C-alpha positions as CSV (number, residue, x, y, z in Angstrom):
1,X,83.4,115.7,109.7
2,X,82.8,118.4,107.1
3,X,79.8,117.9,104.8
4,X,77.8,119.8,102.1
5,X,79.1,123.3,101.3
6,X,81.8,122.8,104.0
7,X,82.9,119.4,102.9
8,X,86.5,118.7,102.3
9,X,87.3,118.5,98.6
10,X,89.8,116.1,97.0
11,X,91.1,115.8,93.4
12,X,92.7,112.5,92.3
13,X,95.0,112.4,89.3
14,X,95.7,108.8,88.3
15,X,96.9,106.5,85.6
16,X,95.1,103.7,87.3
17,X,91.4,103.1,86.5
18,X,88.9,101.2,88.5
19,X,88.7,97.4,88.0
20,X,85.9,94.9,88.5
21,X,87.9,91.7,87.9
22,X,91.1,92.3,89.9
23,X,92.5,94.6,92.6
24,X,89.7,96.5,94.3
25,X,91.8,99.1,96.2
26,X,91.8,101.6,93.2
27,X,88.0,101.9,93.3
28,X,87.7,101.6,97.1
29,X,90.1,104.6,97.6
30,X,87.8,107.4,96.2
31,X,84.8,105.5,97.6
32,X,86.3,105.8,101.1
33,X,86.7,109.6,100.9
34,X,83.1,109.9,99.5
35,X,81.8,107.8,102.4
36,X,83.7,110.0,104.8
37,X,81.7,113.0,103.5
38,X,84.3,114.4,101.0
39,X,83.5,115.9,97.6
40,X,85.5,113.7,95.3
41,X,86.8,114.4,91.7
42,X,88.8,111.6,89.9
43,X,90.7,112.3,86.7
44,X,92.2,109.2,85.0
45,X,93.8,108.2,81.7
46,X,92.9,104.6,81.0
47,X,95.4,102.4,79.2
48,X,93.6,99.8,77.2
49,X,96.7,98.3,75.4
50,X,97.1,94.6,75.3
51,X,100.2,94.8,77.5
52,X,98.2,96.6,80.2
53,X,95.7,95.1,82.6
54,X,92.6,96.9,81.6
55,X,91.9,95.6,78.1
56,X,89.7,92.8,79.6
57,X,88.0,95.1,82.1
58,X,84.7,96.9,81.6
59,X,84.8,100.7,82.4
60,X,83.2,101.4,85.8
61,X,81.8,104.4,87.4
62,X,81.3,105.2,91.1
63,X,78.2,106.7,92.4
64,X,78.5,110.3,93.8
65,X,82.0,111.0,92.6
66,X,82.8,113.2,89.6
67,X,84.8,111.0,87.2
68,X,86.7,112.3,84.2
69,X,87.9,109.3,82.2
70,X,90.0,109.5,79.1
71,X,91.7,106.8,76.9
72,X,95.5,107.1,76.9
73,X,96.5,107.6,73.2
74,X,98.8,105.2,71.4
75,X,97.2,102.0,72.6
76,X,96.8,100.7,69.0
77,X,100.5,100.8,68.6
78,X,100.9,98.0,71.1
79,X,101.7,94.7,69.2
80,X,101.6,96.2,65.7
81,X,105.4,95.9,65.5
82,X,106.8,93.0,67.4
83,X,110.2,94.6,68.0
84,X,111.6,95.0,71.5
85,X,113.3,98.4,71.0
86,X,110.2,99.9,69.3
87,X,108.0,98.5,72.2
88,X,110.3,100.0,74.7
89,X,110.3,103.4,73.2
90,X,106.5,103.5,72.7
91,X,105.9,102.4,76.3
92,X,108.2,105.2,77.7
93,X,106.6,107.8,75.4
94,X,103.1,106.8,76.5
95,X,104.2,106.9,80.1
96,X,105.3,110.5,79.8
97,X,102.3,111.3,77.7
98,X,100.1,110.1,80.6
99,X,101.9,112.4,83.0
100,X,101.6,115.4,80.7
101,X,97.9,114.8,80.0
102,X,97.1,114.4,83.7
103,X,99.0,117.6,84.3
104,X,96.9,119.4,81.7
105,X,93.6,118.1,83.0
106,X,94.6,118.9,86.6
107,X,95.8,122.4,85.6
108,X,92.4,123.3,84.0
109,X,90.5,121.8,86.9
110,X,92.4,123.8,89.5
111,X,92.0,127.0,87.5
112,X,88.3,126.8,88.2
113,X,88.1,124.9,91.5
114,X,89.7,124.9,94.9
115,X,90.4,121.7,96.7
116,X,91.9,120.7,100.1
117,X,93.9,117.7,98.8
118,X,95.5,116.9,95.5
119,X,96.1,113.1,95.5
120,X,98.6,111.6,93.0
121,X,97.8,108.0,92.5
122,X,100.9,105.9,91.5
123,X,103.9,107.5,89.7
124,X,102.1,109.0,86.7
125,X,99.5,110.7,88.9
126,X,102.0,112.0,91.5
127,X,104.5,113.4,89.0
128,X,101.6,115.4,87.4
129,X,100.7,116.6,90.9
130,X,104.4,117.6,91.6
131,X,104.5,119.6,88.4
132,X,101.3,121.4,89.4
133,X,102.8,122.0,92.9
134,X,106.1,123.4,91.4
135,X,104.1,125.8,89.3
136,X,102.0,126.8,92.3
137,X,98.7,125.7,90.7
138,X,97.7,123.6,93.7
139,X,97.3,126.8,95.8
140,X,96.9,126.0,99.4
141,X,96.0,122.3,98.9
142,X,98.0,119.6,100.6
143,X,99.7,117.0,98.4
144,X,99.4,113.3,98.9
145,X,101.4,110.7,97.0
146,X,100.1,107.1,96.8
147,X,102.0,104.0,95.7
148,X,100.7,100.5,95.5
149,X,104.1,99.0,96.1
150,X,107.6,99.1,94.7
151,X,108.1,95.6,93.4
152,X,110.1,96.4,90.3
153,X,112.1,99.2,91.8
154,X,113.1,96.9,94.8
155,X,114.4,94.3,92.4
156,X,116.3,96.8,90.2
157,X,118.0,98.2,93.3
158,X,118.8,94.8,94.6
159,X,120.3,93.7,91.3
160,X,122.2,97.0,90.9
161,X,120.7,97.6,87.5
162,X,122.0,101.2,87.1
163,X,120.6,101.7,83.6
164,X,117.1,101.4,85.1
165,X,117.6,104.7,86.8
166,X,117.7,106.3,83.3
167,X,115.1,104.2,81.5
168,X,112.6,104.5,84.3
169,X,113.5,108.0,85.5
170,X,109.8,108.8,86.3
171,X,109.4,106.0,88.8
172,X,112.5,107.0,90.7
173,X,111.6,110.7,90.6
174,X,108.1,110.0,92.0
175,X,109.5,108.0,94.9
176,X,112.2,110.5,95.8
177,X,110.1,113.7,95.5
178,X,108.4,115.1,98.6
179,X,104.7,115.3,99.4
180,X,102.8,116.3,102.5
181,X,101.9,112.7,103.0
182,X,103.2,109.5,101.2
183,X,100.8,106.5,101.5
184,X,102.7,103.3,100.6
185,X,101.1,99.9,100.4
186,X,102.7,97.2,102.5
187,X,102.5,94.5,99.8
188,X,105.7,92.8,100.9
189,X,107.9,94.7,98.5
190,X,109.5,96.6,101.4
191,X,108.5,100.1,100.3
192,X,109.8,101.8,103.4
193,X,113.2,100.3,103.0
194,X,113.3,101.3,99.3
195,X,112.4,104.9,100.1
196,X,115.4,105.0,102.5
197,X,117.7,103.5,100.0
198,X,116.7,106.1,97.5
199,X,117.2,108.9,100.0
200,X,113.7,110.0,99.4
201,X,112.6,113.4,100.6
202,X,109.4,111.8,102.0
203,X,109.2,112.4,105.7
204,X,105.6,111.7,106.5
205,X,105.0,108.1,105.4
206,X,101.9,106.0,106.1
207,X,102.7,102.4,105.5
208,X,99.5,100.4,105.2
209,X,98.5,96.8,104.3
210,X,95.5,96.4,102.1
211,X,92.2,95.2,103.7
212,X,90.1,92.2,103.0
213,X,86.4,92.1,103.4
214,X,84.8,89.6,105.7
215,X,83.3,86.9,103.5
216,X,79.7,86.0,103.5
217,X,78.4,83.4,101.1
218,X,74.8,82.2,101.2
219,X,73.8,78.6,100.5
220,X,71.6,79.7,97.6
221,X,74.6,81.6,96.1
222,X,76.8,78.6,96.5
223,X,74.3,76.2,95.0
224,X,73.7,78.4,91.9
225,X,77.5,78.7,91.4
226,X,78.0,74.9,91.6
227,X,75.3,74.3,89.0
228,X,77.2,76.6,86.6
229,X,80.6,75.2,87.5
230,X,80.2,71.4,87.8
231,X,83.9,71.0,88.6
232,X,83.1,72.0,92.1
233,X,80.6,69.1,92.5
234,X,83.4,66.6,92.1
235,X,85.5,65.1,95.0
236,X,88.7,66.2,93.5
237,X,91.2,68.2,95.5
238,X,91.3,71.7,94.0
239,X,94.4,73.9,93.8
240,X,93.9,77.5,92.8
241,X,96.0,80.5,91.7
242,X,94.5,84.0,91.3
243,X,96.5,86.7,89.5
244,X,97.0,88.6,86.3
245,X,98.7,86.3,83.8
246,X,101.9,88.3,83.4
247,X,105.5,87.5,83.7
248,X,106.3,88.3,87.4
249,X,103.2,86.4,88.7
250,X,105.0,83.1,87.7
251,X,102.0,80.9,87.1
252,X,104.4,78.7,85.2
253,X,105.9,77.6,88.6
254,X,102.5,76.5,89.8
255,X,102.1,74.5,86.6
256,X,105.5,72.8,87.1
257,X,104.5,71.9,90.8
258,X,101.2,70.6,89.6
259,X,102.9,68.5,86.9
260,X,105.1,66.8,89.5
261,X,102.0,66.1,91.6
262,X,100.1,64.5,88.8
263,X,102.9,62.8,86.8
264,X,105.6,61.8,89.2
265,X,103.5,61.2,92.4
266,X,100.5,59.7,90.5
267,X,98.0,62.0,92.3
268,X,95.2,62.0,89.7
269,X,92.4,63.2,92.1
270,X,93.5,66.8,91.8
271,X,92.6,69.8,89.6
272,X,94.4,73.1,89.1
273,X,92.2,76.2,88.6
274,X,93.9,79.4,87.3
275,X,91.8,82.6,87.7
276,X,92.9,85.6,85.8
277,X,93.8,87.1,82.4
278,X,96.8,88.7,80.8
279,X,99.4,88.8,78.1
280,X,100.9,85.4,79.1
281,X,97.7,83.4,79.0
282,X,98.4,81.9,75.5
283,X,101.9,80.8,76.4
284,X,100.7,79.3,79.7
285,X,97.9,77.4,77.9
286,X,100.5,76.0,75.5
287,X,102.7,75.0,78.4
288,X,99.8,73.0,80.0
289,X,99.1,71.3,76.6
290,X,102.8,70.5,76.1
291,X,103.0,68.9,79.6
292,X,99.8,66.8,78.9
293,X,97.8,68.4,81.7
294,X,94.8,69.8,79.8
295,X,92.3,67.6,81.5
296,X,93.6,68.5,84.9
297,X,93.9,72.3,84.5
298,X,91.2,74.9,83.9
299,X,91.8,78.5,82.9
300,X,88.9,80.6,84.2
301,X,90.0,83.9,82.7
302,X,89.1,87.3,84.1
303,X,85.9,87.3,86.1
304,X,84.1,89.7,88.4
305,X,85.8,90.0,91.8
306,X,82.5,88.9,93.5
307,X,82.8,85.5,91.7
308,X,86.5,85.0,92.5
309,X,85.6,84.5,96.2
310,X,83.4,81.5,95.3
311,X,86.2,79.8,93.3
312,X,88.6,80.4,96.3
313,X,86.0,79.3,98.9
314,X,85.5,76.0,97.1
315,X,89.2,75.3,96.5
316,X,91.5,73.5,99.0
317,X,95.0,74.8,98.3
318,X,96.1,78.3,97.2
319,X,99.3,78.6,95.2
320,X,101.2,81.9,94.9
321,X,104.6,81.8,93.2
322,X,105.3,85.4,92.4
323,X,108.8,86.9,91.9
324,X,110.0,89.3,94.6
325,X,107.0,89.2,97.0
326,X,103.8,87.2,97.4
327,X,101.9,89.5,99.7
328,X,99.3,90.5,97.1
329,X,95.6,90.8,97.7
330,X,95.0,87.2,96.6
331,X,97.2,85.9,99.4
332,X,95.4,88.1,102.0
333,X,92.0,86.8,100.6
334,X,93.3,83.2,100.9
335,X,94.2,83.9,104.6
336,X,90.7,85.3,105.1
337,X,89.2,82.1,103.6
338,X,91.5,79.9,105.7
339,X,93.0,78.1,102.7
340,X,96.0,75.8,102.7
341,X,98.6,78.3,101.4
342,X,101.7,77.3,99.3
343,X,104.1,80.1,98.6
344,X,107.6,81.4,98.4
345,X,109.7,83.2,101.0
346,X,110.6,86.4,99.1
347,X,110.1,90.1,100.1
348,X,108.1,90.1,103.4
349,X,106.0,87.1,102.7
350,X,107.6,85.4,105.7
351,X,105.9,87.9,107.9
352,X,102.6,86.3,107.0
353,X,103.3,82.6,106.4
354,X,105.6,80.3,108.5
355,X,106.5,76.9,107.2
356,X,104.4,74.1,108.7
357,X,102.8,76.6,111.1
358,X,100.1,78.2,108.9
359,X,101.1,77.1,105.4
360,X,104.0,75.9,103.3
361,X,106.6,78.5,102.4
362,X,109.9,77.8,100.6
363,X,113.1,79.9,100.4
364,X,114.0,81.1,96.9
365,X,116.6,83.0,95.0
366,X,114.5,84.7,92.3
367,X,117.6,85.2,90.2
368,X,118.2,81.5,90.1
369,X,114.6,80.4,90.0
370,X,113.2,77.1,91.3
371,X,114.9,73.9,90.1
372,X,113.5,70.4,89.6
373,X,114.4,69.4,93.2
374,X,112.3,72.4,94.5
375,X,109.3,71.3,92.4
376,X,109.7,67.8,93.6
377,X,109.9,68.9,97.3
378,X,106.9,71.3,97.1
379,X,104.7,68.7,95.3
380,X,105.7,66.0,97.8
381,X,104.7,68.2,100.7
382,X,101.4,69.0,99.1
383,X,100.8,65.3,98.5
384,X,101.6,64.6,102.1
385,X,99.0,67.1,103.2
386,X,96.4,65.5,100.9
387,X,97.1,62.1,102.5
388,X,97.0,63.4,106.1
389,X,93.9,65.4,107.1
390,X,95.2,66.0,110.6
391,X,98.2,67.9,109.2
392,X,95.8,70.0,107.0
393,X,93.7,70.8,110.1
394,X,96.8,72.0,112.0
395,X,97.8,74.4,109.2
396,X,94.2,75.7,108.9
397,X,94.2,76.3,112.7
398,X,97.4,78.3,112.2
399,X,96.0,80.4,109.3
400,X,92.9,81.2,111.4
401,X,95.2,82.8,114.0
402,X,96.9,84.8,111.3
403,X,93.5,86.0,110.0
404,X,92.5,87.0,113.5
405,X,95.8,88.8,114.4
406,X,97.0,90.4,111.2
407,X,94.2,91.1,108.7
408,X,92.3,94.4,108.4
409,X,88.9,94.9,106.9
410,X,88.8,97.4,104.1
411,X,86.8,99.7,106.4
412,X,89.7,99.6,109.0
413,X,92.3,100.1,106.3
414,X,90.6,103.3,104.9
415,X,89.6,104.6,108.3
416,X,93.4,104.8,109.0
417,X,94.1,106.5,105.7
418,X,91.4,109.1,105.8
419,X,92.2,110.0,109.4
420,X,95.8,110.5,108.4
421,X,94.9,112.7,105.4
422,X,92.4,114.7,107.5
423,X,95.2,115.4,110.1
424,X,97.0,117.4,107.4
425,X,94.0,119.8,107.3
């Protein structure tokens, strides 16, 4: 491993900033290279608009990496004019602006510095890297593209929405353009299949599932947390969802399931905890009020990731009702915590959860959505588990096997990535 003056050098160009209250992989990626002895530079344009997922996050630094953080212009325009076409145009302009600004920062950096790897994080970052490569500004550096999944693109292709190819040209270009190594997250959105369908020029693909830290919670930490959150001192059965509160996470489905459980099955000894923040929070809170569930549902909001594990640890059932795929980090963390998992069979979710083996999973046509019979069935199955502890124990035994056989730690996950990148050099 090279260190000091002989250390490998890496430059990240990214439209994704570090987060403390949600997905940790963005921060953990440059940390992994730093910990492997690399010299790390990270240039990012931070989108703090209300339609993004950073407006509720506090900017974070990382020790021993060189961070250049800039605010993406135009964020004040978001929400000023509530007109769909205007919002559409502004979003696309800002997307291309992010690419151009990252290109400019990368250009000036590479004029003065040599690196071994130029790493394009997500479409904006990688398109900027491709522009630099085409103009031969990356010199002898190897090029790495990095994608956190292809959820939206998968759905556009499946539904044959041809217009999306024009309105989201950048996304498709980023996936089709070549790099020396493409690192694609296996988040259940079937990224490898999408690359093939697009006739991508990527030939060296590293398809990796995210890691999950082993959980360690002290009695003192648990006791302090319960004092601040008295809900967890009650004997109520707790159901929990953890996600950004945006459209495709479909927290509304969880609320409908919970409504059936409380109103139609008469299960009053339950509480639904919703952890997360986002543009749809207000409408979801109104939905809970309209359904008369306020005393049974608690919105926690965005909290530090270290506190999320405590909410999950003290809950009984984990609900994930996303569109397209449910293999997000919250599901993997629920597996690590050996929770009773309730989810939908879309994307590659069925590779993780099998019905009545290690959880409850239900087939769905996302185009048609769940209907009243589906909500009735899912809530009845949950109620049945509440009434029968032995059935719960059987599912927990199954999920423990899944944790043992399928989960990586973050250390294992990034060891695989860094070794793959180092092999380029």
